[in-house]
Wavefront OBJ file of the C-alpha trace (Angstrom):
o trace
v -70.526 -19.498 -53.195
v -71.903 -21.075 -50.049
v -74.824 -23.539 -50.069
v -77.305 -20.944 -48.767
v -76.620 -18.613 -51.709
v -77.050 -21.389 -54.263
v -80.410 -22.299 -52.749
v -81.575 -18.680 -52.905
v -80.596 -18.301 -56.571
v -82.586 -21.278 -57.802
v -85.892 -20.454 -59.436
v -88.977 -21.889 -57.792
v -90.996 -24.234 -59.958
v -94.123 -22.603 -61.298
v -97.483 -24.189 -60.703
v -98.038 -24.682 -64.451
v -94.796 -26.671 -64.760
v -95.835 -28.731 -61.729
v -99.236 -29.393 -63.307
v -97.647 -30.496 -66.569
v -95.233 -32.729 -64.710
v -98.009 -34.214 -62.583
v -100.351 -34.807 -65.515
v -97.509 -36.441 -67.461
v -96.776 -38.717 -64.520
v -100.441 -39.621 -64.137
v -100.769 -40.309 -67.880
v -97.629 -42.457 -67.759
v -98.980 -44.406 -64.809
v -102.357 -44.939 -66.500
v -100.619 -46.048 -69.713
v -98.377 -48.453 -67.783
v -101.343 -49.956 -65.939
v -103.332 -50.199 -69.178
v -100.400 -51.848 -70.957
v -99.968 -54.285 -68.084
v -103.678 -55.172 -68.137
v -103.656 -55.693 -71.910
v -100.500 -57.778 -71.598
v -102.082 -59.990 -68.931
v -105.261 -60.380 -70.981
v -103.767 -60.836 -74.459
v -100.677 -62.787 -73.398
v -98.603 -64.212 -76.254
v -100.770 -62.439 -78.828
v -99.261 -59.140 -77.705
v -95.698 -60.434 -77.581
v -95.101 -60.941 -81.313
v -96.142 -57.475 -82.579
v -94.564 -55.783 -79.566
v -91.175 -57.465 -80.025
v -91.302 -57.055 -83.823
v -92.122 -53.350 -83.489
v -89.297 -52.859 -80.981
v -86.775 -54.699 -83.178
v -87.718 -52.665 -86.263
v -87.450 -49.466 -84.235
v -84.055 -50.367 -82.741
v -82.723 -51.435 -86.132
v -84.034 -48.278 -87.791
v -82.531 -46.024 -85.122
v -79.104 -47.576 -85.681
v -79.048 -48.088 -89.450
v -80.853 -45.107 -90.925
v -79.957 -41.437 -90.893
v -81.839 -38.462 -89.553
v -83.832 -38.034 -92.760
v -85.684 -41.316 -92.137
v -86.178 -40.824 -88.378
v -89.440 -38.920 -88.978
v -90.839 -41.987 -90.765
v -89.621 -44.494 -88.191
v -92.465 -44.480 -85.594
v -95.241 -44.848 -88.184
v -93.191 -47.391 -90.094
v -92.127 -49.585 -87.182
v -95.613 -49.949 -85.658
v -97.018 -51.129 -88.974
v -93.988 -53.293 -89.726
v -94.484 -54.992 -86.355
v -98.117 -55.574 -87.299
v -97.028 -57.007 -90.652
v -94.598 -59.386 -88.937
v -97.435 -60.504 -86.682
v -99.609 -61.246 -89.726
v -96.784 -63.285 -91.241
v -96.083 -65.214 -88.032
v -99.789 -65.866 -87.503
v -100.206 -67.083 -91.043
v -97.158 -69.347 -90.764
v -98.334 -70.794 -87.436
v -101.927 -71.449 -88.466
v -101.237 -72.252 -92.121
v -104.615 -71.052 -93.370
v -105.538 -70.867 -96.981
v -104.741 -67.436 -98.406
v -107.611 -65.199 -97.434
v -108.210 -61.905 -95.715
v -104.784 -61.997 -94.041
v -103.185 -62.127 -97.465
v -104.920 -58.865 -98.378
v -103.548 -57.253 -95.199
v -100.058 -58.573 -95.923
v -100.051 -57.289 -99.500
v -101.493 -53.868 -98.634
v -99.193 -53.344 -95.665
v -96.141 -54.511 -97.624
v -96.946 -52.176 -100.510
v -97.740 -49.217 -98.247
v -94.685 -49.668 -96.056
v -92.375 -50.054 -99.032
v -93.784 -46.868 -100.528
v -93.547 -45.024 -97.192
v -89.937 -46.081 -96.719
v -88.772 -45.418 -100.280
v -90.660 -42.161 -100.780
v -91.841 -40.778 -97.435
v -94.642 -38.350 -98.018
v -98.262 -37.491 -97.560
v -99.549 -39.728 -100.359
v -98.024 -42.871 -98.858
v -99.351 -41.805 -95.455
v -102.815 -41.265 -96.879
v -102.831 -44.727 -98.461
v -101.822 -46.399 -95.203
v -104.234 -44.231 -93.214
v -107.168 -45.189 -95.445
v -106.194 -48.859 -95.128
v -106.063 -48.608 -91.317
v -109.286 -46.565 -91.131
v -111.139 -49.186 -93.184
v -109.679 -52.114 -91.233
v -110.189 -50.735 -87.719
v -114.026 -50.644 -87.732
v -114.116 -54.155 -89.194
v -111.800 -55.404 -86.423
v -113.829 -53.563 -83.785
v -117.030 -55.173 -85.054
v -115.448 -58.616 -84.966
v -114.036 -57.877 -81.502
v -117.467 -56.919 -80.170
v -118.936 -60.228 -81.394
v -116.102 -62.467 -80.194
v -116.434 -64.288 -76.895
v -114.688 -62.391 -74.095
v -111.571 -64.253 -73.017
v -111.427 -66.311 -76.203
v -108.409 -66.409 -78.473
v -110.211 -64.503 -81.236
v -111.145 -61.719 -78.806
v -107.540 -61.393 -77.593
v -106.127 -61.368 -81.116
v -108.615 -58.740 -82.271
v -107.845 -56.542 -79.265
v -104.173 -56.476 -80.241
v -105.106 -55.776 -83.893
v -107.216 -52.809 -82.791
v -104.464 -51.454 -80.544
v -101.846 -51.729 -83.304
v -104.160 -50.056 -85.808
v -104.793 -47.191 -83.371
v -101.064 -46.815 -82.750
v -100.433 -46.773 -86.495
v -103.085 -44.087 -87.004
v -101.664 -41.987 -84.174
v -98.122 -42.079 -85.543
v -99.242 -41.464 -89.131
v -101.281 -38.398 -88.134
v -98.316 -37.192 -86.098
v -96.001 -37.693 -89.064
v -98.472 -36.015 -91.427
v -98.412 -32.829 -89.348
v -94.644 -32.924 -88.866
v -93.931 -33.261 -92.603
v -95.228 -29.762 -93.279
v -93.351 -28.080 -90.425
v -89.943 -26.551 -91.142
v -86.930 -27.907 -89.300
v -85.792 -25.616 -86.438
v -82.444 -24.840 -88.089
v -84.098 -23.863 -91.359
v -86.592 -21.603 -89.598
v -83.813 -19.492 -88.058
v -82.206 -18.867 -91.486
v -85.333 -17.406 -93.055
v -86.457 -13.848 -92.186
l 1 2 3 4 5 6 7 8 9 10 11 12 13 14 15 16 17 18 19 20 21 22 23 24 25 26 27 28 29 30 31 32 33 34 35 36 37 38 39 40 41 42 43 44 45 46 47 48 49 50 51 52 53 54 55 56 57 58 59 60 61 62 63 64 65 66 67 68 69 70 71 72 73 74 75 76 77 78 79 80 81 82 83 84 85 86 87 88 89 90 91 92 93 94 95 96 97 98 99 100 101 102 103 104 105 106 107 108 109 110 111 112 113 114 115 116 117 118 119 120 121 122 123 124 125 126 127 128 129 130 131 132 133 134 135 136 137 138 139 140 141 142 143 144 145 146 147 148 149 150 151 152 153 154 155 156 157 158 159 160 161 162 163 164 165 166 167 168 169 170 171 172 173 174 175 176 177 178 179 180 181 182 183 184 185 186
């Protein structure tokens, strides 16, 4: 086949596929710029949960089978947040207080989610995040812009939103049949 024939046989891209591709590129660019801006603003406060989340995700992708891969995004975001609580507590050495409650609840919820992935564990963690997010947002709104507390609370709010997103995503995916199983049933 000559080059002219191969060009004529290719399908032209439809406008809907172009629109999806363009909107995905624009969303990716906006997310990258937003992530860069948050990184510049929050600095080191963003580094610990980001690296912890990435390490948990990479470890989980390598060590655990396909059955646990559905749990991994929701698990790793919250595990990264838990590591950040632990590092923050170790660095500041405060008396056990509200961070201890977060550490205990996250540890319990994540253990339950990992050992017995299901909607009940997701609901527990979702309620925890939904109760914590407004409190963090309120504190964030009262903190001085540019101050350490404001930066820390911004990262808390982002990680809580990420956790909620991945838990809702997992919640809806739990009920859906796997593609291979769907083909076997009439």
